[in-house]
C-alpha positions as CSV (number, residue, x, y, z in Angstrom):
1,M,-21.3,-21.5,12.0
2,M,-19.3,-21.3,8.6
3,G,-15.7,-21.8,8.2
4,F,-12.7,-23.6,5.7
5,T,-11.0,-26.7,6.6
6,S,-8.2,-27.5,6.2
7,E,-6.9,-30.8,3.9
8,D,-5.9,-33.0,7.4
9,S,-8.8,-31.5,9.4
10,D,-12.5,-31.2,9.3
11,R,-13.0,-28.9,12.4
12,P,-13.2,-25.2,11.0
13,I,-10.4,-22.8,10.8
14,L,-12.6,-20.1,11.9
15,E,-16.6,-19.3,13.4
16,D,-18.5,-16.3,12.8
17,G,-17.2,-14.0,15.4
18,K,-14.0,-14.8,15.0
19,V,-10.9,-13.1,13.8
20,L,-8.3,-14.5,11.9
21,L,-4.9,-12.7,11.1
22,V,-3.1,-14.1,8.0
23,T,0.3,-13.4,7.5
24,G,3.0,-14.4,5.4
25,P,6.0,-12.6,3.2
26,A,5.2,-12.1,-0.7
27,G,4.5,-14.9,-2.5
28,T,3.4,-17.0,-0.1
29,G,-0.1,-17.1,-1.6
30,K,-2.4,-14.2,0.5
31,S,-4.4,-13.2,-2.7
32,E,-4.7,-16.2,-3.6
33,L,-6.3,-17.7,-1.0
34,I,-8.2,-14.6,-0.9
35,K,-9.6,-15.4,-4.0
36,V,-10.2,-19.1,-3.2
37,I,-12.6,-17.8,0.0
38,K,-14.1,-16.1,-2.5
39,K,-15.2,-18.9,-4.7
40,R,-16.0,-21.0,-1.9
41,L,-18.1,-17.8,-0.6
42,E,-20.3,-18.2,-3.6
43,L,-20.5,-21.2,-4.1
44,R,-22.4,-20.6,-0.2
45,K,-24.2,-17.5,-1.1
46,R,-22.1,-15.9,0.9
47,I,-20.2,-12.3,0.1
48,L,-17.3,-10.8,0.9
49,S,-16.6,-7.5,1.3
50,G,-13.2,-6.2,0.8
51,L,-11.0,-3.8,2.6
52,A,-7.9,-1.5,2.6
53,N,-6.2,1.4,3.6
54,N,-5.3,2.6,-0.2
55,G,-6.7,2.3,-3.4
56,I,-4.8,0.1,-5.6
57,N,-5.3,-2.8,-2.5
58,A,-8.5,-2.2,-2.1
59,V,-9.4,-2.3,-6.0
60,H,-7.3,-5.3,-6.2
61,I,-10.1,-7.4,-4.2
62,G,-12.5,-5.4,-5.6
63,G,-13.5,-3.1,-2.5
64,H,-12.9,0.1,-0.5
65,T,-10.9,2.0,1.3
66,L,-10.9,2.0,4.9
67,D,-11.1,6.0,5.1
68,S,-13.9,6.2,2.5
69,V,-16.5,3.6,5.0
70,L,-15.0,4.3,8.6
71,C,-15.8,8.4,8.7
72,L,-14.2,8.2,11.6
73,D,-14.7,11.1,13.9
74,Y,-12.9,11.3,16.9
75,I,-13.7,12.2,20.6
76,K,-10.7,14.2,22.1
77,S,-9.6,14.8,25.2
78,T,-10.1,18.5,26.3
79,S,-6.4,18.3,28.3
80,P,-3.9,20.1,26.1
81,K,-1.0,17.9,27.3
82,L,-2.6,15.1,25.5
83,R,-1.8,15.2,21.7
84,G,-2.0,12.9,18.7
85,E,-3.3,9.0,19.5
86,D,-3.1,10.2,23.3
87,S,-5.9,12.6,22.9
88,I,-8.3,10.3,21.2
89,E,-10.6,9.0,24.4
90,G,-13.7,7.4,21.5
91,I,-15.3,7.6,18.3
92,E,-18.5,9.4,17.4
93,P,-20.7,6.8,16.1
94,L,-22.3,7.6,12.6
95,T,-24.9,9.5,11.6
96,K,-28.3,7.8,10.2
97,R,-27.6,9.0,6.5
98,Q,-23.6,7.6,7.3
99,L,-25.1,4.5,9.0
100,D,-27.2,3.7,5.9
101,Q,-24.3,4.3,3.2
102,F,-21.7,2.3,5.6
103,K,-24.3,-1.0,5.4
104,D,-24.6,-0.4,1.6
105,R,-21.1,-0.4,1.0
106,L,-20.5,-3.5,3.1
107,Q,-23.8,-5.6,2.6
108,I,-24.1,-5.7,6.0
109,L,-27.7,-7.4,5.8
110,E,-26.1,-10.3,3.9
111,N,-23.6,-11.4,6.6
112,P,-20.8,-10.6,4.8
113,V,-16.9,-11.8,5.7
114,I,-15.0,-8.5,6.2
115,V,-11.4,-8.9,4.7
116,V,-9.1,-6.4,5.3
117,D,-5.9,-6.4,3.0
118,E,-2.6,-5.1,3.5
119,I,-3.3,-5.4,7.3
120,S,0.0,-3.8,8.1
121,T,-0.8,-0.8,6.7
122,C,-3.9,-0.2,9.4
123,S,-2.9,1.5,12.3
124,A,-4.3,0.3,15.7
125,V,-7.2,2.9,16.1
126,Y,-8.6,2.4,12.4
127,L,-8.7,-1.6,13.5
128,A,-11.0,-0.4,16.8
129,G,-13.0,2.1,14.5
130,L,-13.4,-0.6,11.9
131,S,-15.1,-2.7,15.3
132,I,-17.1,-0.1,16.1
133,R,-18.7,0.8,12.9
134,L,-19.5,-3.5,12.7
135,Q,-21.2,-3.3,15.8
136,Q,-23.1,-0.5,15.3
137,A,-24.3,-1.5,11.8
138,T,-25.0,-5.0,13.7
139,G,-26.6,-4.1,16.7
140,S,-24.0,-6.2,18.6
141,D,-21.3,-5.4,21.0
142,E,-19.0,-8.4,19.7
143,P,-15.9,-7.4,18.2
144,F,-16.3,-6.2,14.8
145,G,-20.4,-7.0,15.3
146,G,-20.0,-10.7,15.5
147,L,-18.7,-11.0,11.7
148,F,-16.4,-13.2,10.1
149,V,-13.3,-10.7,9.6
150,M,-10.3,-12.1,8.4
151,L,-7.1,-9.9,8.6
152,V,-4.8,-10.2,5.6
153,G,-0.2,-8.8,5.4
154,D,2.7,-9.0,5.8
155,F,4.2,-7.1,8.8
156,G,7.7,-7.6,7.4
157,Q,6.6,-4.8,4.4
158,N,5.3,-1.3,4.7
159,E,3.7,0.2,8.5
160,S,0.7,1.9,9.2
161,I,-0.2,5.2,7.2
162,G,-0.4,7.6,10.4
163,G,-0.6,6.1,13.7
164,T,0.8,3.9,15.5
165,S,1.1,0.3,13.4
166,L,-0.6,-2.9,15.0
167,P,2.5,-4.7,16.3
168,K,4.0,-1.3,17.8
169,A,0.6,-0.7,19.9
170,V,0.9,-4.2,20.6
171,F,4.2,-4.2,22.5
172,Q,3.8,-0.7,23.8
173,I,0.5,-1.7,25.4
174,M,2.3,-5.2,27.0
175,E,5.3,-2.5,27.9
176,N,3.1,-0.5,29.7
177,D,0.7,-3.0,31.4
178,K,3.7,-4.6,32.8
179,K,6.0,-1.6,34.3
180,R,2.1,-0.2,36.0
181,Q,1.0,-3.9,37.2
182,S,5.1,-3.5,38.5
183,I,4.7,-0.5,40.2
184,L,1.4,-1.6,41.8
185,D,3.4,-5.5,43.0
186,N,6.1,-3.1,44.6
187,P,4.7,0.3,45.8
188,N,8.0,0.6,47.4
189,Q,10.5,0.4,44.7
190,V,11.9,3.6,42.6
191,I,9.2,4.8,40.3
192,K,11.0,5.9,36.6
193,R,9.6,9.3,35.4
194,G,6.7,8.7,33.2
195,Y,5.1,5.9,34.8
196,T,2.5,5.0,37.4
197,S,0.1,2.9,38.5
198,V,-2.9,4.4,36.7
199,K,-3.4,4.0,33.2
200,K,-3.3,6.8,30.9
201,G,-3.5,8.6,27.4
202,K,-3.9,6.0,24.8
203,Y,-3.3,3.5,27.6
204,R,-6.7,4.0,29.3
205,D,-9.1,1.0,28.7
206,G,-11.9,1.4,25.9
207,T,-9.6,3.9,24.2
208,P,-9.7,3.2,20.4
209,F,-5.8,2.5,21.0
210,R,-5.6,0.0,23.2
211,L,-9.1,-1.7,21.8
212,G,-7.3,-1.9,18.5
213,A,-4.0,-3.8,19.9
214,E,-6.5,-5.8,22.2
215,L,-8.3,-7.1,18.8
216,I,-5.1,-8.1,17.5
217,M,-4.1,-10.0,20.1
218,N,-6.9,-11.9,20.7
219,A,-7.1,-12.8,16.6
220,Q,-6.7,-16.7,15.5
221,W,-2.5,-16.3,13.7
222,V,-2.4,-18.3,10.6
223,G,1.1,-18.1,9.4
224,L,2.2,-18.5,5.0
225,Q,5.5,-20.0,5.0
226,Q,6.0,-21.7,1.9
227,Q,7.4,-19.2,-0.8
228,I,5.4,-20.5,-4.2
229,R,5.8,-17.4,-6.6
230,S,9.3,-17.8,-6.9
231,T,9.9,-21.5,-7.1
232,D,8.1,-21.6,-10.6
233,G,10.7,-21.0,-13.0
234,E,13.4,-21.3,-14.5
235,D,15.0,-18.7,-12.0
236,D,14.1,-20.5,-8.8
237,E,17.3,-19.8,-7.3
238,K,17.3,-16.0,-7.8
239,G,14.1,-15.6,-7.0
240,L,14.5,-17.3,-3.4
241,E,17.3,-15.3,-2.8
242,H,15.5,-12.1,-3.6
243,N,12.4,-13.4,-0.8
244,D,15.7,-14.3,1.8
245,N,16.5,-10.7,1.1
246,L,13.1,-9.8,1.5
247,D,12.9,-11.3,5.4
248,V,16.4,-9.4,6.1
249,L,14.9,-6.4,5.3
250,G,11.3,-7.0,7.2
251,E,13.5,-8.0,10.3
252,G,15.0,-4.5,10.1
253,K,18.7,-6.0,9.4
254,P,21.0,-4.7,6.4
255,L,21.9,-6.4,3.7
256,C,25.7,-6.7,2.5
257,N,26.8,-6.8,-1.0
258,D,26.9,-10.7,-1.3
259,N,23.2,-10.8,-1.1
260,L,22.7,-8.0,-3.5
261,K,25.4,-9.7,-5.8
262,R,24.1,-13.2,-5.9
263,A,20.3,-11.6,-6.2
264,Y,20.3,-9.1,-8.8
265,K,22.4,-7.5,-11.7
266,T,24.5,-4.5,-11.0
267,F,23.4,-1.8,-13.5
268,N,25.8,-0.1,-15.6
269,A,25.1,2.5,-17.7
270,K,27.9,2.0,-20.5
271,R,26.6,-1.5,-20.8
272,D,23.1,-1.6,-19.9
273,L,22.3,1.6,-21.9
274,S,23.7,0.5,-24.9
275,D,21.3,-1.2,-28.1
276,V,23.6,-4.4,-27.9
277,G,20.9,-6.8,-26.4
278,E,17.3,-6.8,-25.6
279,G,16.5,-8.4,-22.5
280,W,16.2,-6.0,-20.0
281,H,14.8,-3.1,-20.9
282,K,11.3,-3.8,-19.6
283,A,13.0,-4.9,-16.3
284,P,12.8,-2.5,-12.9
285,V,16.4,-1.1,-11.9
286,L,16.2,-0.4,-8.3
287,V,17.8,2.9,-7.1
288,T,18.3,4.7,-4.1
289,T,17.7,8.2,-4.7
290,N,15.4,10.6,-6.9
291,L,18.1,11.9,-8.5
292,E,19.0,8.6,-9.4
293,R,15.4,8.3,-11.0
294,H,15.6,11.1,-13.1
295,L,19.4,10.5,-14.4
296,L,18.3,7.5,-15.5
297,M,14.9,8.4,-17.2
298,E,15.6,9.4,-20.3
299,P,18.4,7.3,-21.6
300,M,16.3,4.3,-20.5
301,V,13.0,5.8,-22.0
302,R,15.2,6.0,-25.7
303,R,16.2,3.0,-25.2
304,F,12.9,1.6,-25.0
305,A,11.8,3.6,-27.6
306,R,14.9,2.0,-30.1
307,I,14.1,-1.4,-29.2
308,E,10.3,-1.3,-29.5
309,K,11.0,0.9,-32.8
310,K,8.5,4.1,-31.1
311,H,8.7,7.6,-30.7
312,V,10.0,9.5,-27.7
313,Y,7.8,12.4,-26.8
314,R,8.3,14.5,-24.0
315,W,6.8,18.0,-22.4
316,K,7.2,20.0,-19.7
317,V,5.9,19.8,-16.3
318,E,4.2,22.5,-14.6
319,Y,5.9,23.5,-11.4
320,K,4.8,26.5,-8.6
321,G,8.3,27.5,-7.4
322,W,12.1,26.5,-7.8
323,K,14.6,27.4,-4.7
324,Q,17.6,26.7,-6.3
325,A,17.2,28.1,-9.9
326,P,20.1,29.8,-11.4
327,S,20.2,33.3,-11.0
328,Q,20.1,34.0,-14.8
329,F,17.1,33.5,-17.2
330,I,19.4,31.2,-20.0
331,W,21.4,29.3,-17.1
332,E,17.7,28.3,-15.9
333,S,16.6,27.5,-19.4
334,D,19.8,24.8,-20.0
335,A,18.8,23.2,-16.2
336,I,15.6,22.8,-17.5
337,E,16.8,21.3,-21.2
338,Q,19.1,18.8,-19.2
339,N,17.2,17.7,-16.1
340,T,14.8,14.7,-17.0
341,C,12.7,16.5,-13.9
342,F,11.3,19.1,-15.6
343,W,10.1,16.7,-18.0
344,E,6.9,14.6,-18.7
345,Y,7.7,11.3,-21.0
346,F,5.3,8.8,-23.5
347,V,6.5,6.2,-25.7
348,E,3.3,3.6,-26.3
349,G,3.5,0.3,-24.8
350,A,5.5,1.3,-21.8
351,E,4.7,0.7,-18.8
352,C,2.7,3.4,-16.2
353,Y,1.7,3.8,-13.2
354,F,-1.6,5.5,-12.3
355,I,-0.8,8.6,-9.6
356,D,-4.9,9.2,-8.4
357,N,-7.7,7.1,-7.7
358,V,-9.4,7.8,-11.8
359,N,-12.2,5.1,-11.6
360,K,-12.6,2.7,-9.5
361,S,-15.3,0.5,-11.0
362,H,-13.1,0.0,-13.8
363,R,-10.0,-0.5,-11.5
364,Q,-8.0,2.5,-11.9
365,A,-6.6,3.3,-8.6
366,N,-3.3,5.0,-7.4
367,G,-0.8,2.9,-7.9
368,T,-2.6,0.3,-10.8
369,R,-0.1,-0.6,-13.0
370,A,-0.7,0.2,-16.9
371,E,0.5,0.5,-20.4
372,F,0.6,3.8,-22.5
373,H,-1.6,3.2,-25.6
374,S,-1.7,7.0,-27.1
375,I,-1.5,10.8,-26.5
376,V,-5.1,12.9,-27.8
377,A,-3.9,16.3,-28.9
378,R,-5.0,19.4,-27.5
379,D,-5.9,20.6,-30.5
380,E,-5.8,20.8,-34.4
381,R,-2.6,22.7,-34.0
382,Q,-0.8,20.1,-31.9
383,E,-1.9,17.6,-34.1
384,E,-0.2,19.4,-36.9
385,E,2.9,19.8,-34.6
386,I,2.5,15.9,-34.1
387,A,2.3,14.8,-37.5
388,R,5.0,17.2,-38.8
389,A,7.1,15.9,-36.0
390,E,6.4,12.3,-36.4
391,E,7.7,12.6,-40.2
392,S,10.9,13.9,-39.5
393,T,11.7,12.0,-36.3
394,P,13.2,8.5,-37.0
395,L,11.5,5.7,-34.7
396,G,13.9,5.7,-31.2
397,G,14.2,9.8,-31.5
398,V,12.7,12.4,-29.3
399,I,9.2,14.7,-30.1
400,T,9.6,17.6,-28.1
401,L,5.5,19.2,-27.6
402,E,5.3,22.9,-27.1
403,R,2.4,22.3,-24.6
404,P,1.2,19.1,-22.7
405,P,-1.4,17.1,-24.4
406,L,-5.0,16.9,-23.5
407,S,-4.5,13.1,-22.1
408,V,-2.5,10.5,-22.1
């Protein structure tokens, strides 16, 4: 038996073979909880094996993505009427080679604690897939192979990436079962089209969809509510208003203008793109469209470079097609010159994000925040081009490269 106790009780919160669901809004300590559990496990010579649905979250907990370890190969129904999740009858077992890799990655022989972060992005079928894989790896028919499993996330944030989210799956299962039971209890009632006393499609017993929903329904739930991150500093009131807004959005409700004005500074191009003041030039700006993002990109980059006393480097991006390109080349050239969507920008010291999984062992995954350090010239000719441009261009000015650099 293994569990963690609260301050006012010696009874373990969770035992091996059970499932703990930890939810809470941003800033309530979910990530810190994972760190604390990991440290306590190390003291007990135990291992935490982390999983997440995307690279950046997996990197943050030192784990793997679900796709990289589960190798889900679905058993599909032969009925042409059943598609998507309705057609998934089961999951093929792993081959011996795949099973060995699965055991090695999650260190199954060490009896690990399994933590799935950002569970809101995980579908019901994926959660069932994890349980089935752990059952095969441990040889146990218990949910998740009888291992200690903790599911962490905020269902008010991003939904599942493909497939039905866990909350929706639970509601769909409950609604379907309720209507089916109503038909069984009252066989003479008028039955709505599509509902019968027989479970169909993904609602059948034993399907991954139903299994995933039942796993989350049977989990022991712990809700974190106390806001910690936004109450540590001088901007407590603003931070709390921001989190109140997140709660409103998480409930599917719109924000009114008063909420926005109290919690955020309204962007004004004439005022905020001037050289007066430096307080916000590293702050994020919330936009509603990609067009706004591109329109603000170059003036914000130039302002950042002027304040930080750096050069701006830019080069054209490679694009395959342009459906609304101007009919004449000279117009097309002008349009490219004037639109930032056709350009890549670099300023030393500026914040940036990885857009690909570069090196997981070095915590460089898609979405990882980083800082621009330098650019590597493609060849000696470009090296000389950059040197000449830097001599003739004042700090804060823009240097346009004829070709993209070798790397950033």
